[in-house]
C-alpha positions, 0 to 999 in steps of 0.5 A: 209480643204475644201471639194472638191467642194468648194476647186474647187469652190475657185481655180475657183474664184481665176482664174476668179480674175487673169484674170481679174488683167491680162487684166488690167495689160498687157493693156498698155493704163491703168496706176496703178492709173485706175487699183486703181480707176477702183476697188474703183468704184466698191466698191463703187457700194456696199457701195451705194446699201445699200447691205448686203455686204456693210459692207465689201465693205467698209472694203476692201476700208478702206483696200485698201486705207491704202496699197495705201498711 
């Protein structure tokens, strides 16, 4: 089990993600393709920055592309 402060951070992070997804999903002017492309653009930013998280971003992109088929 995670320590309380770690669990709280995890919950807060999930809440922020839920807020962002809610904003996208409830905006009638945004298509599912728009959502997908915005997420991919953000991941591409992590890849092109050659950050220490580049491999993680590449794996997330790969997983999303598999799910998109």
